[in-house]
LUMVOKE-130891 format. One record per residue (C-alpha): x, y, z. Coordinates in steps of 0.001 Angstrom, whole numbers, padded with zeros to 6 digits, always signed. Layout:
XYZ/...
! end
This chain:
+044298+201495+121459/+044619+199864+117796/+043091+196411+119507/+040105+198403+121419/+039217+200329+118691/+038948+197644+116476/+036939+195676+118776/+034286+198471+119217/+033978+199156+115517/+033487+195114+114825/+030837+195821+117182/+029211+198649+115770/+029409+196669+112174/+027816+193626+113253/+025012+195753+114547/+024444+197121+112003/+024611+194061+109411/+022085+192311+111071/+019778+195305+111502/+019920+196815+107914/+021596+193648+105737/+025187+195274+105080/+027506+197976+105482/+028674+196794+108169/+031852+194771+106890/+032952+197630+104545/+032603+199864+107597/+034931+197574+109159/+037914+197052+106493/+037769+200902+105629/+039090+201992+109199/+041718+198533+109233/+044185+200700+107145/+047009+201772+109239/+046067+200640+112334/+047596+196514+111033/+049813+196070+108468/+048545+195599+104593/+048764+191989+104162/+046888+191301+107210/+044117+193167+105844/+042032+190743+103775/+042319+187441+105670/+042111+189225+109545/+038653+190664+108272/+037802+187328+106589/+038235+186123+110157/+036160+188478+111879/+033217+188513+109259/+032978+184832+109166/+032467+185028+113344/+029536+187899+112358/+027795+185885+109719/+027894+182713+111512/+026377+184149+114050/+023901+185989+112228/+022623+183033+110549/+022740+180689+113331/+020177+183353+114690/+017708+182914+111785/+018118+179935+110032/+014987+179609+109070/+015151+182219+106542/+017468+180935+104497/+016763+180807+100990/+019136+177773+100305/+017568+177766+096418/+020202+180676+096276/+023230+179106+098622/+023493+175905+096970/+024626+177183+093548/+026544+180572+094874/+028733+178243+096794/+029867+175726+093882/+031057+179087+092176/+032198+179622+094982/+034817+177056+095584/+035660+177884+091839/+036581+181322+092423/+038334+180722+095472/+040403+177870+093028/+041206+180072+090917/+042532+182827+093377/+045075+180953+094980/+048077+181596+092633/+046949+185502+092436/+046926+185927+095805/+050539+184573+096944/+051977+186998+093695/+049314+190018+094709/+050854+192942+096291/+049179+194186+099509/+050561+196783+099918/+049255+199486+097462/+045721+197724+098994/+044512+200922+100758/+044863+202582+097663/+042675+200356+096172/+040640+199133+098408/+039306+203003+098700/+038410+203076+095142/+036454+199562+095342/+034619+200924+098530/+033686+204458+097042/+032413+202168+094251/+030397+199829+095538/+028995+202574+098512/+027851+204693+095361/+027398+202182+092781/+022887+202795+092025/+021365+199355+093108/+019033+198537+090257/+015933+197904+090623/+015907+195233+087731/+018680+192616+086527/+018994+190298+083931/+018101+186818+085078/+020233+183924+083337/+020385+180580+084040/+023526+180319+086585/+023224+183231+087717/+023993+182331+091451/+026808+180488+090583/+028532+182498+088359/+028141+185646+090894/+029539+183051+093769/+033049+182633+091672/+033124+186404+090661/+032473+187434+094356/+034987+185216+095796/+037716+185825+093696/+037600+189859+093725/+036403+189501+097611/+040068+187714+098023/+041896+191125+097016/+039365+193420+098379/+037935+192012+101339/+034205+193474+101695/+032053+192046+098856/+028536+191722+100409/+026923+194669+098248/+027383+193085+095045/+025208+190605+095434/+022326+192782+096855/+020410+193428+093292/+020301+189900+093363/+018822+188849+096198/+016396+191835+095940/+014430+190839+092718/+013538+187421+094552/+011642+189950+096467/+013131+188915+100208/+011859+189702+102973/+014436+191994+105580/+014930+188693+107294/+015695+186497+104282/+017586+189106+102940/+020192+189167+105703/+020058+185577+106656/+020850+184734+102797/+023359+186921+102585/+025216+186158+105722/+025248+182538+103912/+026762+183436+101073/+029237+185455+102592/+029888+182936+105309/+030701+180610+102469/+033157+183371+100795/+035250+183841+103964/+035416+180302+104401/+037300+179901+101370/+038981+183021+101481/+040560+181571+104752/+041948+178783+103360/+043056+180478+100391/+045406+182425+102903/+046500+179587+104627/+047521+177604+101654/+049152+181214+100620/+051476+180998+102975/+049754+183899+105529/+050188+183491+109164/+047808+183955+111443/+049013+183576+114957/+050403+186961+115059/+046905+188453+115217/+044991+185657+117123/+044543+187762+120255/+043222+190701+117927/+041064+188417+116124/+039287+186747+119486/+038638+190406+120750/+036843+191383+117446/+034841+188398+117024/+033789+188525+120334/+032538+191902+119354/+030909+190939+116458/+028685+188105+118288/+027381+190423+120382/+026913+192662+117499/+024430+190157+116365/+022669+189450+118742/+021917+192941+119579/+021370+193387+115775/+018505+190965+115803/+016969+192636+118433/+017008+195377+116689/+015899+194192+113334/+012550+196095+112321/+012919+198744+115048/+015123+201395+113717/+014607+204104+110909/+016435+201462+108045/+016813+204520+105410/+018518+207028+108316/+020821+204524+109021/+021658+203205+105533/+021990+206998+104533/+024024+207746+107948/+026749+204423+107261/+026943+205746+103295/+028124+209011+104294/+030539+207287+106985/+032207+204705+104648/+032533+207366+101788/+034425+209514+104213/+036447+206421+105157/+037423+205436+101654/+038886+208874+100693/+040725+209182+103646/+042207+205641+102491/+042861+207166+099218/+044191+210846+099950/+046453+208485+102542/+047598+206558+100069/+048400+209341+097281/+050219+211284+100067/+052258+207893+100873/+053347+207475+097741/
! end
């Protein structure tokens, strides 16, 4: 039953991300605590989101802003290298509590209309975002203010963000493999969820621009908030 539920949520999350540009990854990781072991949440989520972002990018490669992507990837490699040792020592048993708090912050953190520009900003952002992603999983919203500042179109925003997140998830999986995480027990679950997110990317791409984006964002924000509070309450009660 848990497997079917996660596959359905994967489809919905991927469709939403392909439609409005972000939020799907946070939605997916918010429902995972309690359904799979805490230590498997981040790597399984990373594998599924890699497929989701890759399929979305392949459907719109012409919209990638490569001036953002290349320095971001360079920074991401540095962030991943810095996090290898920490992942091996991190206690993921407390992840639901940390994750719930993190999700609330990134969901309600106001997106500034202007952010400070500085040399190498996307390289620095890539390093920080990749490092944080190793422990919190979904960090897509952290890059949004910097991408929005570039005045990207909706298509450019969705596809460029998908490209940099794709790089983060690739590096994340490498880090967890090096740290000793065994993916074999979760391959069938990942296969089902990957199929769902690829289909969701296709559906979301077709729906982009045809649905009320503002209403979708508000509804998604409310749902993610409820799920984050659920994680926090459950973690506190277990302690």
